[in-house]
C-alpha angles and dihedrals in degrees: 000000000000127000095271093049091050093051092047092050092047091052091052099041096043091041091233105130093176095050110131106173124172111238133166116276100240142103112284125207120217089256092053090048092051091049092049091049092048090049092052092049091048091049091051092049094046101042114014100038092045090056090053093055 
């Protein structure tokens, strides 16, 4: 997957249509994509959700 495909897939899977993250312009394997997605979810849980509470 290229950068554009990864961003499109993240927007769909995370249900964040306005997400506009900055990621490296390279080819991503499925494993790299899953790690990137897990990191974003962890970041959201650790920083964004904690601010809301």
